[in-house]
Structures are given as structure tokens and as C-alpha cells.
C-alpha positions as YAML, in Angstrom:
chain: A
units: angstrom
residues:
- id: 1
  name: UNK
  ca: [-32.04, 19.51, 6.04]
- id: 2
  name: UNK
  ca: [-33.83, 21.84, 3.69]
- id: 3
  name: UNK
  ca: [-36.54, 20.71, 1.30]
- id: 4
  name: UNK
  ca: [-34.46, 21.56, -1.80]
- id: 5
  name: UNK
  ca: [-31.54, 19.52, -0.41]
- id: 6
  name: UNK
  ca: [-33.86, 16.56, 0.01]
- id: 7
  name: UNK
  ca: [-35.07, 16.81, -3.58]
- id: 8
  name: UNK
  ca: [-31.51, 17.21, -4.87]
- id: 9
  name: UNK
  ca: [-30.35, 14.25, -2.76]
- id: 10
  name: UNK
  ca: [-33.07, 12.02, -4.15]
- id: 11
  name: UNK
  ca: [-32.19, 12.98, -7.73]
- id: 12
  name: UNK
  ca: [-28.45, 12.40, -7.25]
- id: 13
  name: UNK
  ca: [-28.81, 9.30, -5.01]
- id: 14
  name: UNK
  ca: [-26.35, 10.87, -2.61]
- id: 15
  name: UNK
  ca: [-26.95, 12.72, 0.63]
- id: 16
  name: UNK
  ca: [-26.27, 16.45, 0.25]
- id: 17
  name: UNK
  ca: [-24.76, 17.98, 3.35]
- id: 18
  name: UNK
  ca: [-24.73, 21.55, 4.55]
- id: 19
  name: UNK
  ca: [-21.45, 23.34, 5.34]
- id: 20
  name: UNK
  ca: [-20.99, 22.28, 8.98]
- id: 21
  name: UNK
  ca: [-22.19, 18.76, 8.20]
- id: 22
  name: UNK
  ca: [-19.48, 18.53, 5.51]
- id: 23
  name: UNK
  ca: [-16.86, 19.75, 7.99]
- id: 24
  name: UNK
  ca: [-18.01, 17.21, 10.56]
- id: 25
  name: UNK
  ca: [-18.26, 14.33, 8.08]
- id: 26
  name: UNK
  ca: [-14.86, 14.89, 6.43]
- id: 27
  name: UNK
  ca: [-12.87, 16.18, 9.44]
- id: 28
  name: UNK
  ca: [-10.68, 13.06, 9.48]
- id: 29
  name: UNK
  ca: [-9.28, 14.06, 6.08]
- id: 30
  name: UNK
  ca: [-8.21, 17.48, 7.35]
- id: 31
  name: UNK
  ca: [-6.80, 15.97, 10.52]
- id: 32
  name: UNK
  ca: [-4.63, 13.54, 8.55]
- id: 33
  name: UNK
  ca: [-3.36, 16.35, 6.30]
- id: 34
  name: UNK
  ca: [-2.49, 18.56, 9.28]
- id: 35
  name: UNK
  ca: [1.00, 17.05, 9.75]
- id: 36
  name: UNK
  ca: [2.30, 17.31, 6.16]
- id: 37
  name: UNK
  ca: [0.82, 20.80, 5.73]
- id: 38
  name: UNK
  ca: [2.48, 21.92, 8.99]
- id: 39
  name: UNK
  ca: [5.83, 20.44, 7.99]
- id: 40
  name: UNK
  ca: [5.60, 22.07, 4.58]
- id: 41
  name: UNK
  ca: [4.74, 25.41, 6.18]
- id: 42
  name: UNK
  ca: [7.69, 25.20, 8.58]
- id: 43
  name: UNK
  ca: [10.07, 24.30, 5.74]
- id: 44
  name: UNK
  ca: [8.77, 27.15, 3.57]
- id: 45
  name: UNK
  ca: [9.14, 29.55, 6.52]
- id: 46
  name: UNK
  ca: [12.75, 28.42, 7.01]
- id: 47
  name: UNK
  ca: [13.40, 28.76, 3.27]
- id: 48
  name: UNK
  ca: [11.96, 32.28, 3.31]
- id: 49
  name: UNK
  ca: [14.24, 33.22, 6.22]
- id: 50
  name: UNK
  ca: [17.31, 31.94, 4.35]
- id: 51
  name: UNK
  ca: [17.80, 28.69, 6.23]
- id: 52
  name: UNK
  ca: [18.41, 25.72, 3.97]
- id: 53
  name: UNK
  ca: [17.36, 22.53, 5.68]
- id: 54
  name: UNK
  ca: [17.61, 19.30, 3.79]
- id: 55
  name: UNK
  ca: [15.04, 16.63, 4.39]
- id: 56
  name: UNK
  ca: [16.06, 14.30, 7.17]
- id: 57
  name: UNK
  ca: [16.06, 10.54, 6.69]
- id: 58
  name: UNK
  ca: [12.50, 9.29, 6.59]
- id: 59
  name: UNK
  ca: [10.92, 12.75, 6.60]
- id: 60
  name: UNK
  ca: [9.72, 12.28, 3.04]
- id: 61
  name: UNK
  ca: [7.30, 9.61, 4.29]
- id: 62
  name: UNK
  ca: [5.51, 12.30, 6.31]
- id: 63
  name: UNK
  ca: [4.82, 14.04, 3.00]
- id: 64
  name: UNK
  ca: [3.74, 10.91, 1.10]
- id: 65
  name: UNK
  ca: [1.77, 8.64, 3.46]
- id: 66
  name: UNK
  ca: [-0.73, 11.14, 4.99]
- id: 67
  name: UNK
  ca: [-2.06, 12.44, 1.62]
- id: 68
  name: UNK
  ca: [-2.56, 8.85, 0.46]
- id: 69
  name: UNK
  ca: [-4.41, 8.02, 3.68]
- id: 70
  name: UNK
  ca: [-6.42, 11.24, 3.36]
- id: 71
  name: UNK
  ca: [-7.53, 10.28, -0.17]
- id: 72
  name: UNK
  ca: [-8.55, 6.82, 1.01]
- id: 73
  name: UNK
  ca: [-10.56, 8.26, 3.90]
- id: 74
  name: UNK
  ca: [-12.12, 10.85, 1.59]
- id: 75
  name: UNK
  ca: [-13.38, 8.17, -0.81]
- id: 76
  name: UNK
  ca: [-14.55, 6.03, 2.11]
- id: 77
  name: UNK
  ca: [-16.52, 8.93, 3.62]
- id: 78
  name: UNK
  ca: [-17.85, 9.97, 0.19]
- id: 79
  name: UNK
  ca: [-19.16, 6.45, -0.43]
- id: 80
  name: UNK
  ca: [-20.94, 6.49, 2.93]
- id: 81
  name: UNK
  ca: [-23.13, 9.33, 1.62]
- id: 82
  name: UNK
  ca: [-24.54, 7.26, -1.22]
- id: 83
  name: UNK
  ca: [-28.02, 5.86, -0.81]
- id: 84
  name: UNK
  ca: [-28.44, 2.15, -0.62]
- id: 85
  name: UNK
  ca: [-31.25, 1.03, -2.91]
- id: 86
  name: UNK
  ca: [-32.98, -2.17, -1.98]
- id: 87
  name: UNK
  ca: [-35.11, -3.80, -4.65]
- id: 88
  name: UNK
  ca: [-37.87, -6.00, -3.36]
- id: 89
  name: UNK
  ca: [-40.99, -7.73, -4.58]
- id: 90
  name: UNK
  ca: [-42.89, -6.62, -1.49]
- id: 91
  name: UNK
  ca: [-45.48, -3.90, -1.76]
- id: 92
  name: UNK
  ca: [-45.53, -0.75, 0.35]
- id: 93
  name: UNK
  ca: [-47.92, -2.25, 2.93]
- id: 94
  name: UNK
  ca: [-45.60, -5.21, 3.52]
- id: 95
  name: UNK
  ca: [-42.43, -3.11, 3.73]
- id: 96
  name: UNK
  ca: [-43.85, -0.49, 6.12]
- id: 97
  name: UNK
  ca: [-43.89, -2.74, 9.25]
- id: 98
  name: UNK
  ca: [-40.33, -3.87, 8.54]
- id: 99
  name: UNK
  ca: [-39.11, -0.29, 8.23]
- id: 100
  name: UNK
  ca: [-41.02, 0.65, 11.38]
- id: 101
  name: UNK
  ca: [-39.43, -2.21, 13.33]
- id: 102
  name: UNK
  ca: [-35.92, -1.29, 12.17]
- id: 103
  name: UNK
  ca: [-36.65, 2.36, 12.90]
- id: 104
  name: UNK
  ca: [-37.73, 1.54, 16.45]
- id: 105
  name: UNK
  ca: [-34.59, -0.52, 17.04]
- id: 106
  name: UNK
  ca: [-32.33, 2.26, 15.70]
- id: 107
  name: UNK
  ca: [-34.39, 5.05, 17.35]
- id: 108
  name: UNK
  ca: [-35.22, 6.78, 14.07]
- id: 109
  name: UNK
  ca: [-37.52, 9.81, 14.13]
- id: 110
  name: UNK
  ca: [-39.59, 10.16, 10.93]
- id: 111
  name: UNK
  ca: [-38.91, 13.43, 9.11]
- id: 112
  name: UNK
  ca: [-40.54, 12.93, 5.72]
- id: 113
  name: UNK
  ca: [-42.67, 9.99, 4.66]
- id: 114
  name: UNK
  ca: [-44.30, 9.67, 1.25]
- id: 115
  name: UNK
  ca: [-44.81, 7.01, -1.42]
- id: 116
  name: UNK
  ca: [-41.26, 7.24, -2.81]
- id: 117
  name: UNK
  ca: [-39.06, 7.99, 0.15]
- id: 118
  name: UNK
  ca: [-38.78, 7.75, 3.93]
- id: 119
  name: UNK
  ca: [-36.39, 10.20, 5.57]
- id: 120
  name: UNK
  ca: [-35.60, 9.88, 9.27]
- id: 121
  name: UNK
  ca: [-33.34, 11.48, 11.84]
- id: 122
  name: UNK
  ca: [-31.42, 9.86, 14.68]
...
């Protein structure tokens, strides 16, 4: 993560991802939309070639359900990028050992540590 992304993430309270990180994080949305987009493409191809195929019974659900699921997964994944702010009455010296203990348990590697923020990698 670049320094300017870190600063922008802190200001917006949401993790800013780079291109491939976005693809990796939101791939489930594209995967869910693959079926309705494919069906639509096949139907448009048939329409272009002069074949008129009516929708079969229940086929409409393949156009309705996946986009709804994709939107739900998109909002779920988008919310996972938001920072969780924990307010505490403890000072920095009291919080540091707690963060260090959690970091050791989760195998965090410190990336940036200052008075306002602690950024780690897995």
C-alpha cells in the first residue's frame, strides 16, 4: 500500500485498495453476475441471428436473483473495508501491550506505527 493511499484511507475511514486488490476483494460479485450476463449474451446473439426464443418457465429467476445477490455481496464486502473505531479511556501506553498481544496471536507484521494509527500486514 502506498503512502498516499494510507493517508487517504485514514481521512475517509475506509481502506483504499489498488486495482488487483479490488478485483480480489469483489470477485464474488462478478462470479455471481456471470450466469445472467452469459444468458443475456446468448439471447442477444440468438436475437441478432434471427432466432426468436421466448423465455422458458423459471428462466426469469436467473435474471433477477443473481443481481440481487450480487448487490448484497457488494454491500457486505464494501462494509468490510470500513475501519472499526474503538473509543477507550486507556492511554497509548496501556493500549500498546493489548495491541501487541492481539497482533502476535493474529501474526500481524507492523507496517506503520505512529501516535494516531497502527497499520499491519498479515
